[in-house]
Backbone as JSON, one array per atom type, in Angstrom:
{
  "sequence": "MSTIKVDTIKNTSNVEVFTCKAWVNFNGTTAGIRGSGNVSSIVDNGTGNFTVNFATAMTDVNYAVASSQAYDNNVVSTGNTTNPPVNNNFATGSFRYSTPNSGGNVLDSTYNYVAVFR",
  "N": [[61.95, 106.69, 51.24], [64.55, 105.86, 53.4], [68.07, 106.26, 53.95], [70.65, 104.58, 55.54], [73.82, 105.24, 56.71], [76.81, 103.68, 57.48], [80.06, 103.05, 58.86], [81.15, 100.59, 59.66], [79.81, 97.38, 59.93], [78.74, 95.13, 62.34], [78.26, 91.82, 63.58], [76.22, 90.03, 66.02], [78.18, 88.87, 67.57], [80.15, 90.68, 67.63], [81.82, 90.71, 65.42], [83.23, 91.93, 62.48], [81.25, 92.47, 59.58], [81.59, 91.81, 56.24], [80.7, 93.3, 53.22], [79.38, 93.12, 49.87], [80.74, 95.42, 47.7], [80.44, 96.26, 45.11], [78.87, 95.12, 42.09], [78.32, 93.4, 39.0], [76.56, 92.3, 36.12], [77.23, 91.55, 32.95], [77.2, 91.77, 29.31], [79.69, 90.5, 27.39], [80.08, 90.65, 24.67], [78.93, 92.95, 23.79], [79.48, 94.8, 25.72], [77.4, 95.6, 27.27], [75.53, 96.39, 30.14], [73.64, 94.29, 32.13], [72.63, 94.27, 34.7], [73.45, 95.91, 37.78], [75.34, 97.07, 40.65], [76.7, 99.83, 42.06], [78.36, 100.07, 39.85], [79.27, 102.0, 37.19], [79.85, 101.91, 34.46], [80.99, 99.86, 31.7], [83.92, 99.45, 29.92], [84.95, 98.5, 26.74], [87.95, 97.26, 25.95], [89.01, 95.81, 23.91], [89.16, 92.51, 22.46], [87.97, 90.34, 24.85], [88.82, 91.94, 27.0], [88.29, 94.28, 29.44], [87.31, 97.34, 31.12], [86.08, 97.93, 34.26], [84.13, 100.32, 35.7], [83.62, 102.1, 38.7], [80.75, 103.51, 40.29], [80.84, 104.85, 42.72], [83.9, 105.42, 44.13], [86.29, 103.02, 45.43], [87.71, 102.85, 48.74], [90.4, 102.32, 48.81], [92.92, 100.43, 47.0], [92.84, 97.84, 47.86], [90.94, 95.76, 47.44], [88.92, 92.84, 46.68], [88.18, 90.77, 43.89], [85.66, 88.72, 42.69], [84.62, 86.35, 40.3], [82.77, 84.96, 37.5], [82.15, 83.4, 34.33], [80.45, 82.87, 31.2], [80.45, 81.47, 28.0], [78.35, 80.84, 26.38], [74.91, 79.83, 26.76], [75.32, 77.38, 28.01], [77.89, 76.81, 29.0], [79.86, 77.41, 31.72], [82.49, 79.16, 33.19], [84.67, 79.19, 35.94], [86.72, 80.18, 38.75], [90.17, 79.5, 38.25], [90.07, 79.89, 35.5], [89.21, 82.36, 34.91], [90.51, 85.57, 34.92], [90.37, 88.18, 36.69], [91.9, 90.74, 37.32], [93.88, 92.57, 35.07], [97.21, 92.54, 34.69], [97.32, 93.15, 37.42], [95.93, 95.56, 37.68], [94.47, 97.43, 39.53], [92.52, 100.18, 40.51], [91.23, 102.9, 42.46], [88.9, 103.82, 41.33], [88.29, 102.05, 39.3], [88.82, 98.84, 37.63], [90.7, 96.5, 35.64], [89.49, 93.82, 33.64], [89.64, 90.56, 32.42], [88.77, 87.94, 30.07], [89.76, 85.06, 29.71], [89.82, 81.78, 28.19], [90.08, 78.3, 29.23], [92.39, 77.58, 27.92], [93.86, 79.83, 27.9], [93.41, 81.72, 25.96], [91.96, 84.83, 25.1], [88.55, 85.65, 24.95], [85.4, 87.07, 23.96], [83.17, 86.8, 26.34], [79.76, 85.94, 26.59], [78.27, 86.07, 28.92], [79.03, 87.6, 31.91], [79.87, 87.73, 35.28], [80.48, 89.58, 38.03], [81.79, 90.39, 41.21], [82.68, 92.65, 43.81], [84.55, 92.94, 46.72], [85.3, 94.55, 49.81]],
  "CA": [[62.92, 105.7, 51.63], [65.68, 106.41, 54.13], [69.35, 105.6, 53.79], [71.48, 104.56, 56.74], [75.23, 105.11, 56.36], [77.66, 103.24, 58.58], [81.41, 102.69, 58.45], [81.39, 99.19, 59.94], [78.68, 96.59, 60.41], [79.2, 93.98, 63.12], [77.18, 90.92, 63.99], [76.01, 89.99, 67.47], [79.42, 88.44, 68.21], [81.05, 91.81, 67.45], [82.73, 90.41, 64.32], [82.88, 92.77, 61.34], [80.59, 91.83, 58.45], [82.06, 92.41, 54.99], [79.63, 93.27, 52.23], [79.72, 93.34, 48.47], [80.8, 96.87, 47.45], [80.01, 96.49, 43.73], [78.62, 93.91, 41.33], [77.81, 93.66, 37.65], [76.26, 91.23, 35.19], [77.29, 92.24, 31.66], [77.41, 91.05, 28.06], [81.03, 90.8, 26.9], [80.11, 90.89, 23.23], [78.46, 94.32, 23.54], [79.81, 95.59, 26.93], [76.14, 96.07, 27.83], [75.25, 96.0, 31.52], [72.3, 93.74, 32.37], [72.27, 94.67, 36.04], [74.66, 96.26, 38.51], [75.3, 97.87, 41.86], [77.93, 100.63, 42.18], [79.15, 100.04, 38.61], [78.7, 103.03, 36.32], [80.01, 101.57, 33.05], [81.98, 98.88, 31.26], [84.61, 99.9, 28.71], [85.5, 97.4, 25.96], [89.3, 97.62, 25.53], [89.43, 94.86, 22.89], [88.64, 91.16, 22.68], [88.15, 89.75, 26.17], [89.51, 92.86, 27.91], [87.32, 95.31, 29.83], [87.5, 98.15, 32.32], [84.87, 98.07, 35.07], [84.19, 101.61, 36.39], [82.74, 102.22, 39.86], [79.97, 104.75, 40.45], [81.49, 105.45, 43.89], [85.22, 104.81, 44.21], [86.69, 102.26, 46.61], [88.54, 103.66, 49.64], [91.78, 102.05, 48.42], [92.99, 99.37, 45.98], [92.95, 96.55, 48.54], [89.68, 95.02, 47.35], [89.0, 91.55, 46.02], [87.22, 90.57, 42.82], [85.25, 87.34, 42.43], [83.9, 86.4, 39.02], [82.57, 83.78, 36.67], [81.78, 83.79, 32.99], [79.93, 81.82, 30.32], [80.54, 81.87, 26.59], [77.0, 80.69, 25.86], [74.0, 79.44, 27.84], [75.61, 76.06, 28.56], [79.25, 76.63, 29.51], [80.25, 78.41, 32.72], [83.87, 79.03, 33.66], [84.92, 79.87, 37.21], [88.03, 79.89, 39.33], [91.38, 79.95, 37.59], [89.91, 80.19, 34.08], [88.9, 83.78, 34.79], [91.58, 86.37, 35.52], [89.79, 89.52, 36.77], [92.79, 91.87, 37.09], [94.87, 92.48, 34.01], [98.44, 93.13, 35.24], [97.0, 93.69, 38.75], [95.62, 96.96, 37.42], [93.38, 97.94, 40.37], [92.52, 101.59, 40.88], [90.08, 103.13, 43.35], [87.72, 104.08, 40.52], [88.05, 101.04, 38.27], [89.8, 97.77, 37.49], [90.66, 95.81, 34.36], [88.93, 92.48, 33.73], [89.8, 89.83, 31.17], [87.98, 86.72, 30.01], [90.41, 83.99, 28.98], [89.29, 80.43, 28.36], [91.02, 77.43, 29.95], [93.62, 77.53, 27.16], [94.54, 81.11, 28.03], [93.02, 82.64, 24.88], [90.88, 85.72, 25.51], [87.35, 85.65, 24.11], [84.31, 87.88, 24.51], [82.14, 85.96, 26.97], [78.43, 86.52, 26.54], [77.79, 86.28, 30.29], [80.09, 87.9, 32.88], [79.32, 87.99, 36.6], [81.61, 90.09, 38.79], [81.47, 90.99, 42.51], [83.84, 93.28, 44.44], [84.45, 92.97, 48.18], [86.32, 95.34, 50.51]],
  "C": [[64.09, 106.39, 52.29], [66.94, 105.6, 53.85], [70.13, 105.7, 55.09], [72.92, 104.35, 56.28], [76.02, 104.74, 57.61], [79.04, 102.9, 58.03], [81.67, 101.2, 58.6], [80.12, 98.55, 60.45], [79.26, 95.39, 61.14], [78.01, 93.12, 63.48], [77.09, 90.88, 65.51], [77.23, 89.5, 68.24], [80.51, 89.5, 68.09], [82.15, 91.54, 66.41], [82.28, 91.24, 63.12], [82.3, 91.94, 60.2], [81.05, 92.56, 57.19], [81.0, 92.23, 53.92], [80.18, 93.49, 50.83], [79.65, 94.84, 48.2], [80.39, 97.24, 46.04], [79.76, 95.14, 43.08], [78.11, 94.29, 39.96], [77.61, 92.35, 36.91], [76.27, 91.91, 33.82], [77.57, 91.3, 30.5], [78.77, 91.45, 27.5], [81.11, 91.01, 25.41], [79.69, 92.31, 22.89], [78.9, 95.3, 24.64], [78.56, 96.2, 27.55], [75.89, 95.51, 29.22], [73.81, 95.51, 31.62], [71.76, 94.17, 33.73], [73.54, 94.99, 36.8], [74.34, 96.99, 39.8], [76.66, 98.53, 42.01], [78.88, 100.44, 41.0], [78.49, 101.0, 37.65], [78.8, 102.66, 34.85], [81.04, 100.47, 32.87], [82.6, 99.42, 29.98], [85.21, 98.66, 28.04], [86.85, 97.83, 25.42], [89.82, 96.74, 24.4], [88.9, 93.5, 23.26], [89.0, 90.65, 24.07], [88.83, 90.63, 27.19], [88.61, 94.06, 28.18], [87.83, 96.14, 31.0], [86.14, 98.28, 33.0], [85.03, 99.35, 35.88], [83.17, 101.65, 37.53], [81.98, 103.54, 39.84], [80.52, 105.54, 41.64], [82.8, 104.7, 44.1], [85.41, 104.02, 45.5], [87.6, 103.16, 47.47], [90.03, 103.49, 49.36], [91.76, 100.92, 47.4], [93.08, 97.97, 46.58], [91.62, 95.8, 48.57], [89.91, 93.71, 46.61], [87.88, 91.44, 45.0], [86.94, 89.08, 42.67], [84.42, 87.36, 41.15], [83.68, 85.01, 38.45], [82.1, 84.27, 35.32], [81.23, 82.6, 32.23], [79.98, 82.34, 28.89], [79.22, 81.7, 25.86], [76.12, 80.25, 27.02], [74.4, 78.16, 28.56], [76.95, 75.92, 29.25], [79.59, 77.75, 30.47], [81.67, 78.12, 33.16], [84.0, 79.78, 34.96], [86.34, 79.59, 37.64], [89.17, 80.37, 38.47], [91.25, 80.15, 36.08], [89.55, 81.65, 33.86], [89.97, 84.56, 35.54], [91.09, 87.81, 35.61], [90.79, 90.66, 36.59], [93.72, 91.6, 35.92], [96.1, 93.22, 34.51], [98.21, 93.76, 36.61], [96.65, 95.16, 38.69], [94.37, 97.39, 38.19], [93.58, 99.42, 40.6], [91.3, 101.8, 41.78], [88.79, 103.33, 42.55], [87.39, 103.02, 39.49], [89.05, 99.89, 38.39], [89.64, 97.15, 36.11], [90.23, 94.36, 34.59], [89.13, 91.79, 32.39], [89.06, 88.5, 31.23], [88.68, 85.66, 29.16], [89.68, 82.66, 29.17], [90.35, 79.57, 29.04], [92.35, 77.28, 29.21], [94.41, 78.82, 27.22], [94.25, 82.1, 26.92], [91.87, 83.53, 25.34], [89.77, 85.71, 24.46], [86.33, 86.59, 24.74], [83.23, 86.95, 25.03], [80.8, 86.67, 26.93], [77.94, 86.9, 27.94], [78.99, 86.46, 31.23], [79.44, 88.34, 34.18], [80.48, 88.36, 37.51], [81.12, 90.71, 40.1], [82.76, 91.49, 43.14], [83.58, 93.38, 45.94], [85.59, 93.79, 48.76], [85.95, 95.38, 51.97]]
}
């Protein structure tokens, strides 16, 4: 298998295409990774508070994190109920991720889905 490395991908209209730079599906009760791309580990910092570590660092801290979470098989929270950065704590090698419910209380979500774009 060959690997092609490029700095910028553009479509036929010469518009830059932005790709997902990292993603992870993990269990918040065990910090166990179910599947990932460019995520080396999850650190459990306490209830509902995690550090997501990149296998290959981002070029800078100007990336975006999109996420959703579910506390069990039936309830999925998205949007403003999930607060990926804790105190805007982005670093090139990692970021902090928290899992509050709609009331603002942090809980260990069983299902966490996180994607990073740059």
